[in-house]
Jmol script that loads the backbone (N, CA, C; Angstrom):
load data "model"
ATOM      1  N   MET A   1       4.395  19.251 -17.667  1.00  0.00           N
ATOM      2  CA  MET A   1       3.701  19.975 -16.630  1.00  0.00           C
ATOM      3  C   MET A   1       2.221  20.066 -16.985  1.00  0.00           C
ATOM      4  N   LEU A   2       1.382  19.918 -15.982  1.00  0.00           N
ATOM      5  CA  LEU A   2      -0.057  19.974 -16.218  1.00  0.00           C
ATOM      6  C   LEU A   2      -0.509  21.406 -16.422  1.00  0.00           C
ATOM      7  N   SER A   3      -1.356  21.595 -17.408  1.00  0.00           N
ATOM      8  CA  SER A   3      -1.849  22.944 -17.672  1.00  0.00           C
ATOM      9  C   SER A   3      -3.178  23.222 -16.988  1.00  0.00           C
ATOM     10  N   SER A   4      -3.842  22.170 -16.490  1.00  0.00           N
ATOM     11  CA  SER A   4      -5.122  22.389 -15.829  1.00  0.00           C
ATOM     12  C   SER A   4      -5.125  21.683 -14.472  1.00  0.00           C
ATOM     13  N   GLN A   5      -6.021  22.113 -13.625  1.00  0.00           N
ATOM     14  CA  GLN A   5      -6.163  21.531 -12.296  1.00  0.00           C
ATOM     15  C   GLN A   5      -6.896  20.189 -12.392  1.00  0.00           C
ATOM     16  N   ILE A   6      -6.533  19.275 -11.520  1.00  0.00           N
ATOM     17  CA  ILE A   6      -7.249  18.008 -11.437  1.00  0.00           C
ATOM     18  C   ILE A   6      -8.483  18.255 -10.566  1.00  0.00           C
ATOM     19  N   PRO A   7      -9.666  17.913 -11.059  1.00  0.00           N
ATOM     20  CA  PRO A   7     -10.875  18.188 -10.272  1.00  0.00           C
ATOM     21  C   PRO A   7     -10.964  17.266  -9.055  1.00  0.00           C
ATOM     22  N   LEU A   8     -11.475  17.822  -7.975  1.00  0.00           N
ATOM     23  CA  LEU A   8     -11.693  17.024  -6.777  1.00  0.00           C
ATOM     24  C   LEU A   8     -12.942  16.175  -6.955  1.00  0.00           C
ATOM     25  N   PRO A   9     -12.950  14.970  -6.364  1.00  0.00           N
ATOM     26  CA  PRO A   9     -14.144  14.138  -6.506  1.00  0.00           C
ATOM     27  C   PRO A   9     -15.325  14.753  -5.762  1.00  0.00           C
ATOM     28  N   THR A  10     -16.499  14.659  -6.369  1.00  0.00           N
ATOM     29  CA  THR A  10     -17.706  15.189  -5.730  1.00  0.00           C
ATOM     30  C   THR A  10     -18.708  14.095  -5.383  1.00  0.00           C
ATOM     31  N   ASP A  11     -18.482  12.892  -5.896  1.00  0.00           N
ATOM     32  CA  ASP A  11     -19.374  11.769  -5.597  1.00  0.00           C
ATOM     33  C   ASP A  11     -19.204  11.379  -4.129  1.00  0.00           C
ATOM     34  N   PRO A  12     -20.284  11.362  -3.349  1.00  0.00           N
ATOM     35  CA  PRO A  12     -20.174  11.007  -1.927  1.00  0.00           C
ATOM     36  C   PRO A  12     -19.577   9.625  -1.691  1.00  0.00           C
ATOM     37  N   ARG A  13     -19.825   8.689  -2.595  1.00  0.00           N
ATOM     38  CA  ARG A  13     -19.251   7.349  -2.427  1.00  0.00           C
ATOM     39  C   ARG A  13     -17.731   7.378  -2.527  1.00  0.00           C
ATOM     40  N   VAL A  14     -17.208   8.201  -3.411  1.00  0.00           N
ATOM     41  CA  VAL A  14     -15.754   8.327  -3.552  1.00  0.00           C
ATOM     42  C   VAL A  14     -15.162   8.978  -2.306  1.00  0.00           C
ATOM     43  N   LEU A  15     -15.824  10.012  -1.802  1.00  0.00           N
ATOM     44  CA  LEU A  15     -15.322  10.679  -0.600  1.00  0.00           C
ATOM     45  C   LEU A  15     -15.338   9.752   0.604  1.00  0.00           C
ATOM     46  N   VAL A  16     -16.381   8.938   0.735  1.00  0.00           N
ATOM     47  CA  VAL A  16     -16.443   7.963   1.831  1.00  0.00           C
ATOM     48  C   VAL A  16     -15.346   6.918   1.662  1.00  0.00           C
ATOM     49  N   ALA A  17     -15.101   6.472   0.442  1.00  0.00           N
ATOM     50  CA  ALA A  17     -14.042   5.491   0.192  1.00  0.00           C
ATOM     51  C   ALA A  17     -12.675   6.054   0.548  1.00  0.00           C
ATOM     52  N   ILE A  18     -12.441   7.316   0.213  1.00  0.00           N
ATOM     53  CA  ILE A  18     -11.171   7.959   0.560  1.00  0.00           C
ATOM     54  C   ILE A  18     -11.032   8.071   2.072  1.00  0.00           C
ATOM     55  N   LEU A  19     -12.082   8.449   2.744  1.00  0.00           N
ATOM     56  CA  LEU A  19     -12.052   8.574   4.201  1.00  0.00           C
ATOM     57  C   LEU A  19     -11.799   7.221   4.867  1.00  0.00           C
ATOM     58  N   ILE A  20     -12.514   6.198   4.431  1.00  0.00           N
ATOM     59  CA  ILE A  20     -12.331   4.863   5.017  1.00  0.00           C
ATOM     60  C   ILE A  20     -10.917   4.354   4.765  1.00  0.00           C
ATOM     61  N   THR A  21     -10.435   4.542   3.548  1.00  0.00           N
ATOM     62  CA  THR A  21      -9.081   4.093   3.226  1.00  0.00           C
ATOM     63  C   THR A  21      -8.052   4.839   4.069  1.00  0.00           C
ATOM     64  N   GLY A  22      -8.227   6.125   4.213  1.00  0.00           N
ATOM     65  CA  GLY A  22      -7.290   6.901   5.016  1.00  0.00           C
ATOM     66  C   GLY A  22      -7.287   6.503   6.474  1.00  0.00           C
ATOM     67  N   VAL A  23      -8.475   6.255   7.021  1.00  0.00           N
ATOM     68  CA  VAL A  23      -8.574   5.896   8.438  1.00  0.00           C
ATOM     69  C   VAL A  23      -8.044   4.493   8.676  1.00  0.00           C
ATOM     70  N   PHE A  24      -8.556   3.518   7.917  1.00  0.00           N
ATOM     71  CA  PHE A  24      -8.186   2.136   8.191  1.00  0.00           C
ATOM     72  C   PHE A  24      -6.786   1.787   7.717  1.00  0.00           C
ATOM     73  N   ALA A  25      -6.387   2.289   6.581  1.00  0.00           N
ATOM     74  CA  ALA A  25      -5.071   1.930   6.050  1.00  0.00           C
ATOM     75  C   ALA A  25      -3.948   2.662   6.768  1.00  0.00           C
ATOM     76  N   SER A  26      -4.217   3.819   7.322  1.00  0.00           N
ATOM     77  CA  SER A  26      -3.160   4.596   7.951  1.00  0.00           C
ATOM     78  C   SER A  26      -3.283   4.624   9.467  1.00  0.00           C
ATOM     79  N   ALA A  27      -4.329   5.206   9.971  1.00  0.00           N
ATOM     80  CA  ALA A  27      -4.457   5.410  11.412  1.00  0.00           C
ATOM     81  C   ALA A  27      -4.500   4.098  12.190  1.00  0.00           C
ATOM     82  N   VAL A  28      -5.319   3.170  11.741  1.00  0.00           N
ATOM     83  CA  VAL A  28      -5.429   1.902  12.457  1.00  0.00           C
ATOM     84  C   VAL A  28      -4.105   1.146  12.396  1.00  0.00           C
ATOM     85  N   ALA A  29      -3.431   1.170  11.257  1.00  0.00           N
ATOM     86  CA  ALA A  29      -2.142   0.484  11.130  1.00  0.00           C
ATOM     87  C   ALA A  29      -1.111   1.076  12.085  1.00  0.00           C
ATOM     88  N   PHE A  30      -1.077   2.397  12.221  1.00  0.00           N
ATOM     89  CA  PHE A  30      -0.121   3.015  13.132  1.00  0.00           C
ATOM     90  C   PHE A  30      -0.455   2.711  14.591  1.00  0.00           C
ATOM     91  N   VAL A  31      -1.738   2.665  14.924  1.00  0.00           N
ATOM     92  CA  VAL A  31      -2.131   2.330  16.301  1.00  0.00           C
ATOM     93  C   VAL A  31      -1.713   0.899  16.636  1.00  0.00           C
ATOM     94  N   VAL A  32      -1.958  -0.025  15.715  1.00  0.00           N
ATOM     95  CA  VAL A  32      -1.571  -1.422  15.943  1.00  0.00           C
ATOM     96  C   VAL A  32      -0.058  -1.544  16.034  1.00  0.00           C
ATOM     97  N   GLN A  33       0.666  -0.839  15.182  1.00  0.00           N
ATOM     98  CA  GLN A  33       2.127  -0.898  15.216  1.00  0.00           C
ATOM     99  C   GLN A  33       2.663  -0.346  16.535  1.00  0.00           C
ATOM    100  N   THR A  34       2.131   0.763  17.001  1.00  0.00           N
ATOM    101  CA  THR A  34       2.570   1.337  18.270  1.00  0.00           C
ATOM    102  C   THR A  34       2.255   0.418  19.436  1.00  0.00           C
ATOM    103  N   TRP A  35       1.072  -0.181  19.421  1.00  0.00           N
ATOM    104  CA  TRP A  35       0.696  -1.114  20.478  1.00  0.00           C
ATOM    105  C   TRP A  35       1.646  -2.315  20.496  1.00  0.00           C
ATOM    106  N   ALA A  36       1.944  -2.857  19.310  1.00  0.00           N
ATOM    107  CA  ALA A  36       2.829  -4.022  19.234  1.00  0.00           C
ATOM    108  C   ALA A  36       4.243  -3.683  19.678  1.00  0.00           C
ATOM    109  N   GLN A  37       4.701  -2.472  19.402  1.00  0.00           N
ATOM    110  CA  GLN A  37       6.037  -2.065  19.831  1.00  0.00           C
ATOM    111  C   GLN A  37       6.151  -2.026  21.346  1.00  0.00           C
ATOM    112  N   ARG A  38       5.062  -1.706  22.012  1.00  0.00           N
ATOM    113  CA  ARG A  38       5.079  -1.690  23.479  1.00  0.00           C
ATOM    114  C   ARG A  38       5.102  -3.098  24.058  1.00  0.00           C
ATOM    115  N   LYS A  39       4.472  -4.048  23.365  1.00  0.00           N
ATOM    116  CA  LYS A  39       4.343  -5.414  23.885  1.00  0.00           C
ATOM    117  C   LYS A  39       5.557  -6.289  23.588  1.00  0.00           C
ATOM    118  N   LEU A  40       6.233  -6.061  22.478  1.00  0.00           N
ATOM    119  CA  LEU A  40       7.349  -6.910  22.070  1.00  0.00           C
ATOM    120  C   LEU A  40       8.674  -6.389  22.613  1.00  0.00           C
ATOM    121  N   PRO A  41       9.669  -7.267  22.762  1.00  0.00           N
ATOM    122  CA  PRO A  41      10.992  -6.806  23.176  1.00  0.00           C
ATOM    123  C   PRO A  41      11.636  -5.933  22.085  1.00  0.00           C
ATOM    124  N   PRO A  42      12.472  -4.989  22.477  1.00  0.00           N
ATOM    125  CA  PRO A  42      13.060  -4.053  21.502  1.00  0.00           C
ATOM    126  C   PRO A  42      13.825  -4.735  20.365  1.00  0.00           C
ATOM    127  N   SER A  43      14.512  -5.829  20.644  1.00  0.00           N
ATOM    128  CA  SER A  43      15.273  -6.498  19.583  1.00  0.00           C
ATOM    129  C   SER A  43      14.345  -7.071  18.510  1.00  0.00           C
ATOM    130  N   ARG A  44      13.214  -7.607  18.916  1.00  0.00           N
ATOM    131  CA  ARG A  44      12.268  -8.161  17.942  1.00  0.00           C
ATOM    132  C   ARG A  44      11.624  -7.040  17.125  1.00  0.00           C
ATOM    133  N   VAL A  45      11.299  -5.933  17.774  1.00  0.00           N
ATOM    134  CA  VAL A  45      10.716  -4.795  17.050  1.00  0.00           C
ATOM    135  C   VAL A  45      11.708  -4.278  16.020  1.00  0.00           C
ATOM    136  N   ALA A  46      12.974  -4.156  16.411  1.00  0.00           N
ATOM    137  CA  ALA A  46      13.998  -3.681  15.475  1.00  0.00           C
ATOM    138  C   ALA A  46      14.119  -4.614  14.282  1.00  0.00           C
ATOM    139  N   LEU A  47      14.080  -5.922  14.521  1.00  0.00           N
ATOM    140  CA  LEU A  47      14.178  -6.886  13.433  1.00  0.00           C
ATOM    141  C   LEU A  47      12.996  -6.771  12.476  1.00  0.00           C
ATOM    142  N   ILE A  48      11.812  -6.611  13.018  1.00  0.00           N
ATOM    143  CA  ILE A  48      10.614  -6.476  12.183  1.00  0.00           C
ATOM    144  C   ILE A  48      10.684  -5.192  11.351  1.00  0.00           C
ATOM    145  N   LEU A  49      11.061  -4.084  11.974  1.00  0.00           N
ATOM    146  CA  LEU A  49      11.107  -2.815  11.254  1.00  0.00           C
ATOM    147  C   LEU A  49      12.217  -2.787  10.200  1.00  0.00           C
ATOM    148  N   VAL A  50      13.340  -3.468  10.461  1.00  0.00           N
ATOM    149  CA  VAL A  50      14.432  -3.514   9.492  1.00  0.00           C
ATOM    150  C   VAL A  50      14.029  -4.321   8.265  1.00  0.00           C
ATOM    151  N   THR A  51      13.261  -5.394   8.460  1.00  0.00           N
ATOM    152  CA  THR A  51      12.890  -6.241   7.328  1.00  0.00           C
ATOM    153  C   THR A  51      11.648  -5.738   6.589  1.00  0.00           C
ATOM    154  N   GLU A  52      11.033  -4.682   7.068  1.00  0.00           N
ATOM    155  CA  GLU A  52       9.811  -4.165   6.444  1.00  0.00           C
ATOM    156  C   GLU A  52      10.047  -3.776   4.983  1.00  0.00           C
ATOM    157  N   THR A  53      11.157  -3.127   4.695  1.00  0.00           N
ATOM    158  CA  THR A  53      11.458  -2.706   3.331  1.00  0.00           C
ATOM    159  C   THR A  53      11.678  -3.905   2.418  1.00  0.00           C
ATOM    160  N   ALA A  54      12.393  -4.914   2.928  1.00  0.00           N
ATOM    161  CA  ALA A  54      12.645  -6.110   2.112  1.00  0.00           C
ATOM    162  C   ALA A  54      11.336  -6.835   1.796  1.00  0.00           C
ATOM    163  N   PHE A  55      10.470  -6.971   2.792  1.00  0.00           N
ATOM    164  CA  PHE A  55       9.187  -7.631   2.549  1.00  0.00           C
ATOM    165  C   PHE A  55       8.336  -6.826   1.563  1.00  0.00           C
ATOM    166  N   GLY A  56       8.379  -5.511   1.652  1.00  0.00           N
ATOM    167  CA  GLY A  56       7.647  -4.678   0.696  1.00  0.00           C
ATOM    168  C   GLY A  56       8.130  -4.903  -0.721  1.00  0.00           C
ATOM    169  N   GLY A  57       9.435  -5.014  -0.892  1.00  0.00           N
ATOM    170  CA  GLY A  57       9.993  -5.281  -2.217  1.00  0.00           C
ATOM    171  C   GLY A  57       9.607  -6.643  -2.745  1.00  0.00           C
ATOM    172  N   VAL A  58       9.660  -7.655  -1.885  1.00  0.00           N
ATOM    173  CA  VAL A  58       9.303  -9.014  -2.300  1.00  0.00           C
ATOM    174  C   VAL A  58       7.823  -9.093  -2.679  1.00  0.00           C
ATOM    175  N   PHE A  59       6.959  -8.494  -1.862  1.00  0.00           N
ATOM    176  CA  PHE A  59       5.530  -8.535  -2.172  1.00  0.00           C
ATOM    177  C   PHE A  59       5.216  -7.722  -3.429  1.00  0.00           C
ATOM    178  N   GLY A  60       5.891  -6.598  -3.614  1.00  0.00           N
ATOM    179  CA  GLY A  60       5.699  -5.817  -4.835  1.00  0.00           C
ATOM    180  C   GLY A  60       6.144  -6.572  -6.073  1.00  0.00           C
ATOM    181  N   TRP A  61       7.279  -7.264  -5.966  1.00  0.00           N
ATOM    182  CA  TRP A  61       7.763  -8.068  -7.079  1.00  0.00           C
ATOM    183  C   TRP A  61       6.791  -9.205  -7.375  1.00  0.00           C
ATOM    184  N   ALA A  62       6.296  -9.857  -6.328  1.00  0.00           N
ATOM    185  CA  ALA A  62       5.361 -10.970  -6.512  1.00  0.00           C
ATOM    186  C   ALA A  62       4.054 -10.487  -7.150  1.00  0.00           C
ATOM    187  N   ALA A  63       3.613  -9.290  -6.791  1.00  0.00           N
ATOM    188  CA  ALA A  63       2.376  -8.754  -7.362  1.00  0.00           C
ATOM    189  C   ALA A  63       2.553  -8.383  -8.825  1.00  0.00           C
ATOM    190  N   ALA A  64       3.777  -8.119  -9.255  1.00  0.00           N
ATOM    191  CA  ALA A  64       4.022  -7.705 -10.636  1.00  0.00           C
ATOM    192  C   ALA A  64       4.171  -8.888 -11.582  1.00  0.00           C
ATOM    193  N   ILE A  65       4.289 -10.106 -11.049  1.00  0.00           N
ATOM    194  CA  ILE A  65       4.419 -11.283 -11.906  1.00  0.00           C
ATOM    195  C   ILE A  65       3.056 -11.587 -12.542  1.00  0.00           C
ATOM    196  N   PRO A  66       3.003 -11.675 -13.856  1.00  0.00           N
ATOM    197  CA  PRO A  66       1.716 -11.955 -14.502  1.00  0.00           C
ATOM    198  C   PRO A  66       1.283 -13.402 -14.281  1.00  0.00           C
ATOM    199  N   GLU A  67       0.003 -13.626 -14.341  1.00  0.00           N
ATOM    200  CA  GLU A  67      -0.526 -14.985 -14.243  1.00  0.00           C
ATOM    201  C   GLU A  67      -0.174 -15.733 -15.522  1.00  0.00           C
ATOM    202  N   PRO A  68      -0.025 -17.054 -15.473  1.00  0.00           N
ATOM    203  CA  PRO A  68       0.402 -17.806 -16.656  1.00  0.00           C
ATOM    204  C   PRO A  68      -0.510 -17.639 -17.870  1.00  0.00           C
ATOM    205  N   ASN A  69      -1.808 -17.469 -17.671  1.00  0.00           N
ATOM    206  CA  ASN A  69      -2.713 -17.384 -18.806  1.00  0.00           C
ATOM    207  C   ASN A  69      -3.020 -15.952 -19.234  1.00  0.00           C
ATOM    208  N   MET A  70      -2.303 -14.969 -18.689  1.00  0.00           N
ATOM    209  CA  MET A  70      -2.555 -13.573 -19.065  1.00  0.00           C
ATOM    210  C   MET A  70      -1.741 -13.203 -20.299  1.00  0.00           C
ATOM    211  N   ALA A  71      -2.340 -12.454 -21.165  1.00  0.00           N
ATOM    212  CA  ALA A  71      -1.614 -11.928 -22.317  1.00  0.00           C
ATOM    213  C   ALA A  71      -0.694 -10.812 -21.838  1.00  0.00           C
ATOM    214  N   PRO A  72       0.492 -10.648 -22.455  1.00  0.00           N
ATOM    215  CA  PRO A  72       1.445  -9.632 -21.983  1.00  0.00           C
ATOM    216  C   PRO A  72       0.876  -8.222 -21.950  1.00  0.00           C
ATOM    217  N   GLU A  73      -0.032  -7.896 -22.847  1.00  0.00           N
ATOM    218  CA  GLU A  73      -0.570  -6.531 -22.868  1.00  0.00           C
ATOM    219  C   GLU A  73      -1.512  -6.258 -21.697  1.00  0.00           C
ATOM    220  N   ASN A  74      -1.921  -7.295 -20.974  1.00  0.00           N
ATOM    221  CA  ASN A  74      -2.825  -7.110 -19.832  1.00  0.00           C
ATOM    222  C   ASN A  74      -2.107  -7.139 -18.485  1.00  0.00           C
ATOM    223  N   THR A  75      -0.805  -7.276 -18.465  1.00  0.00           N
ATOM    224  CA  THR A  75      -0.101  -7.377 -17.190  1.00  0.00           C
ATOM    225  C   THR A  75       0.058  -6.019 -16.535  1.00  0.00           C
ATOM    226  N   THR A  76       0.188  -6.042 -15.233  1.00  0.00           N
ATOM    227  CA  THR A  76       0.336  -4.794 -14.473  1.00  0.00           C
ATOM    228  C   THR A  76       1.606  -4.066 -14.859  1.00  0.00           C
ATOM    229  N   VAL A  77       2.707  -4.787 -14.996  1.00  0.00           N
ATOM    230  CA  VAL A  77       3.977  -4.146 -15.314  1.00  0.00           C
ATOM    231  C   VAL A  77       3.892  -3.462 -16.664  1.00  0.00           C
ATOM    232  N   ARG A  78       3.245  -4.087 -17.617  1.00  0.00           N
ATOM    233  CA  ARG A  78       3.116  -3.506 -18.958  1.00  0.00           C
ATOM    234  C   ARG A  78       2.285  -2.223 -18.901  1.00  0.00           C
ATOM    235  N   LYS A  79       1.235  -2.197 -18.074  1.00  0.00           N
ATOM    236  CA  LYS A  79       0.381  -1.009 -17.982  1.00  0.00           C
ATOM    237  C   LYS A  79       1.113   0.151 -17.330  1.00  0.00           C
ATOM    238  N   MET A  80       2.082  -0.123 -16.475  1.00  0.00           N
ATOM    239  CA  MET A  80       2.794   0.945 -15.778  1.00  0.00           C
ATOM    240  C   MET A  80       3.805   1.629 -16.657  1.00  0.00           C
ATOM    241  N   ARG A  81       4.218   1.004 -17.728  1.00  0.00           N
ATOM    242  CA  ARG A  81       5.248   1.590 -18.602  1.00  0.00           C
ATOM    243  C   ARG A  81       4.688   2.604 -19.533  1.00  0.00           C
TER     244      ARG A  81
END
end "model"
wireframe off; spacefill off
backbone 0.3
color backbone group
């Protein structure tokens, strides 16, 4: 358990980055998804939404594979452990 509070960022560049990430990564994605759901037939939307989890797993697994010339101590998976 943490004994101290995590300080909030005060650098304006960090706050702008958080705002941009929140707006573009979340709000815009949901607007595009809602728009596409209206345009596509329900069966195709269901198929896309059902496979979303599988694609997330595949892309996450692919991102965790180290490059051939990377030392094991520099890999993402090693840093997460």
